[in-house]
N, C-alpha and C positions, 0 to 999 in steps of 0.2 A: 348735285347742284340743282337748285330750283330757280327757274327763269320765268319771269312774267313778260309776255310779249303784248304790249299795249300800244299798238300803232293806229294811226288815223288813216283816212282815205288819202290816196295819191290822186289828186284832182285830174279828171279826164282820162284816168287809166285804171286805177284799182280802188275798190271799196275798202273800207277799214278791215272787214273780215278777210278779204282776199290778200291784203297786205300782211296781216298777221299770219295767214296760212303760208305765204311765201317765205316769210322770215323763219317760221318753224321748219319748213322744208329745207331751207339752206343750212340751218344749224344741224339738222339730222344728217344731211349729206356730208358734213365735215367729220362725222364720227364722234361728235361730242355726246357724252352720256349725261343727260340732264332731264329733269322733270320740267317740261315746258307747258305753260298754260296760256291760252290765247284770250285776250280781253280787248276786243275792238273798242276804239274810243272816238269821240267827236266833241266839238266845242260849241255846237249849236248850228254849225254850217253843214257842209257836205258830209253825208254819212251818219247824221244824227239818228235818224229813224233806225237804220240797221244796227247801230251801236246799242240802242235801247232794246231792240227785239232780240239781240244776241242772248239776252238773259231770259227770254221767253215772252210770250204775248201773241196777239192776233194781228195779222196784217190785213188791212181792208183796202180794197181797190175801188175807186170812185171815178165816174165821168165828171170832169170839170173843164173849166176854160183855162187855156194857157195864157201867158202875159198879153198876147195879142187877141185874145178872145176866141181862139180856135179850140175845138173839142179835143181833149186828150184824156188819158187815164192816169191818175196819180194815187199813190199809196199813203196811208197813215196807219198808225198802230194803236191798239188798245191793250193796256197792261193793268196790273193790279185788279184782276177779275172784272175788268170793264169800268172801273172807277176813274181811270186816268187814260187820256188820249195823248198820243205823241205825234206831233205834226212837224214835218220838215218843210217849211214854206217854199224852199227852192224846188221841190218836186212838182209844185203847181205854178210857181211864179218866178222860176229861176232863170239865170242867164243861159245855162246849158240847154234849155229848151228852145233857144233861138239860134239862128246862124249869126255870124258876125255882121252881116248886112242888115239883119232884122233888128238888131239892138237899137232901141229908141225909148228912153225913159219918159219922153213926152207922151207916148202912146201906151206904154206898158202898164198893166194893172195887176193888183193883188186879188182880183175878184175870185180866182180859182182857189186861193188859200182860204178865203172866206167860205167857200163851198165845203171845204174839208172841215173847218171849224163847225159849221152848221150841222153837218152830218154827225160829227162827234157828239154834239149837244143832243141831237135827236136819239142817239143810241144810249143816252143816259150818263155821259161822262160828267163827273163833278169836279174834275181837275184836268186842265189841258196844258201840256207842255208844248210850246211852239219854238222850234229852232229857227233863229234868224241868221241868215248868211247865204251868199250866192244869189241874191235877188236881182232881177232884171229891172226893178221898179224904183221910182222915186215919187210915189203917189201918196205918201203919208199914210198908207194903209186905208185910204178912202174906198178903194175898190173892194177890199175885204169887208169893210163895214157896210157897204151897199149890199153885198151878198148876205149879210146878217140882218138886213131889214132897215138900215139907216137910210133915210131919204136925204139927199144932198142936192139942194136946188139953187138955180141961178136967179138973177133978178126978175126973170119972167115966169118963175115958178116951175121951170123945166128941170128934170134930173140931169146933172152934169154927166158928160160922156167919160169913158175910162181914160186913165193916164194922168201923169203929172202935169201935162200941158193944160188940163182943164180946171185946175184948182183955183186959178185966178177968177173964175166965174162964180165961185161960191158966194151965196148970199145968206142962206139959212139952212139949218139942219132940223130934221124931224125924226126923233128916235122912237116915236110911238109904234112903229112897225117892228121893232126889235123884240125878240122873245124875252119875256120877263125872267125866264130862268137864268139869263146871263148874270143877274144880280147875285146869284148864289154860287156861281162857278168861278173857281180860282184859275186865272190864266197866268202861267209861269213863262216868262220870256227868257229863253235860253240863248245867251249871246255873249261874245267876248268884246263887244264894242261899247265904248264909253262916250262916244261922240254925241253931242246934242243934235236936235233936229236942224237948227239954224246956226249960221255964223261961219267963221273961217274954218272951223273944224266940223262943220255940220254935214248933213246927209248929201246935199247937192255939191258942195265944193270939194269934198273929200272923195265921195264914192261915185257920183254920177259919171265922171269921165270914163271909168272902167265899164260902165253900162252902155256906152255909146254916145255920150253927150259931148258936144263941142262947147267952146267957150260961151257962145250965145245961149245954148241950151242950159248950161250951168247957171248963168245969170237969171234966166227965166224961171228955172226950177227953184232957185233960192227965193225969188220974189213970190212965186206961187205957194211954196210951203209956208212962207211968212204970212201971206194972206190967209191961208187955210187955218193955221193954228192961232192966229190973232182972232179970227172969226169964232173959233171954238172957245177961246178965252173970254170973249165978250158975251157970247150967248149962254155959256154954261159955268163960267167962272173957273175953268180948269186951264191953267196956263202951263203948257208942256213945252214951250219954246226953248227953254234952257235945261230941260230935264236930262240928267245924266243917263246916257244910253238910248235916249229917244231917237237918235239918228240911225239906229240899226235898220238895215234892209230898206234904205230909202225913206227913213222916218216912219216905217211901218210900226215900230215899237211905240212911238209917241201917239200914233193914231189909236192903237189898242188901249194905251193908258188912259186916253181921254174918255172912252166909252165902256170899257170892261174893267173887271176887278183884277188888276195886274200886279205882278211882282217880278222884278228882274233878278236873275240868278246867273252866275257864270256857267255856261253850258258844260264845260269840262267837269265842274263839281257835281252836277247832276248825273252825268254819265258814270263817273267814278264811284259815286254812291250806288248807282243802279247795279254795276257789275261787281260790287263789294271789293274794290281794289284795295282799300285800306286794310281790310281784314285778311287779305292774302299776302301782304307785304312781310309780316314776321316770318323769318326763316328763309326768305328769298335772298339769293346771292346777287341777282342782277335784274334790272328792268331794261327791255329793249323797246324803244318807241320809234316813231317815224311819221313823216308826212311828205307831201309832194315837194314843198319848198319851205326852207327856213330863211327868214329875212328879219328885218327890224320889227315887223308886226308880231313875230313869234314872241317877243318880249312883252307884248301887251295882253298876255293871258291865253295864248293859243294852247290847244290840247297837249302837245308834247311837253311844254314847259310846266303845265299843271301837273302832269304825271311825275315829272322830275322833282318838283317841289314837294309833293306828298311823299314820294319814295325817300327823299332825303331826310324826312322827319324820322324815318325808321333806319337810317344809316345805310340804305340800299342805293348803290350807284345806278345811274341811268345813262344808256348810250342810245343815240339817235341815228337811224339810217334814213337818209333823205334823198329826194330826187335832185334838188338844187340847193346849194349852200351859199346864199347871197348875203352873208353877214360874217363878221369876224368871229371865228369860233371861240375866241377868248371871251367875248361878251356872253355867249351861250354858256360857257363853262362857269363864268361868274354868276350867272342867273340860276344855276343848279344842275345843268347837264354835265356829266362827266366828260363826254366827248360827242362829236357829231361828225358823220362821214357821208359823203355823197356816194350814191350807188352807181353813178355814171363812171365807167372804168376806162373810157377813151372818148376822144372828141366825136360828137355825133349831133345831127340836127334834132331839135326838140321833138319833132314828129316821130322820129325813130326811137327816141328815149321813151316817149309815151307808149308807143306800140310794143316796146319790149320791157316795160316796167316790171312785170312779174319776174322775168328771167334775170334782169339786172338786180332786183332786190334779193332774189334767191342767191345769186353769186356773192353779193355783198355779205349776206348773212353767213354763207359758207366760209368766206374769208375770216369773218369775225369768229366763227366756231373754231377754226384752226388756232386762232390766237388764244381763245378761252381754254383750249385743251392744254395749253402750257401752264395754266394756273395750278 
């Protein structure tokens, strides 16, 4: 029996690689005789860098600013012999870098992500993949662009300060300080988000609350993003206000689209191509995937569903092992998953489940292995 283990990260507990290893360990503990191959996955969010580097490449560590401007160290990757850089924006500008009390999208900036982009350009990257997901920011990517040399000035000619709360002050942009090489670099935005920058389904109204915004902040951020992208449209003739996917990472995607040569691609498609998932499906009996939580958002192109849909093209069933199952499993089955099972085997606090995720995942995989031995 050939089994492909293509799991994603279990947020706040296991990386995608660790999740795959735990599943393999549990299957082996069951006494199941199978040829098991691990293929860590990600959809542009948490674990994207690790998923790409699992197939080889160079990890680079850089001193950058976190969302609140403090010094931290963040990684990115170089693959394809240095031609392509892989950046997971959350490693420099993500929510997990802040405590719950520190979350404030009015102040949080994507500047650190821009520092990663600038370093990749300096190393000669001709193609940059940037995973969007898990951001602490709703600054329209302006912090990142400032790190790339874009001057964003208020009515008195001063550079605006970091954060989504400053966008209302924007009067004019000056792109003369940006490296001209950006005109020749292809930036691929890896995301599973189709929301626009503005509106009822936009970056502020849909995503800002989970980044620490209250109702008043949400209203202010919506108005500020509208002012920012209206100003871009007026000065440069690039109207990104309703662009599909522009709302990813607090409208970071729309900001990059305005000033760089961008293309948006589903993150899971890029990762599956990178680890040659399609080529490994023929002859496989089963795919096992997983993530920290499955809910309604899973149906919008999250990694495990992308795995299941591609596997189904080859007649290979997919089973998911997940931390939380907050959706009717029939909907997941109809969308392409053969079945989904929670790894939590008894009532427990969330903190306990997170602390014991590796053991819980191993146990769930072991139980699955016992069942597979009956086949």
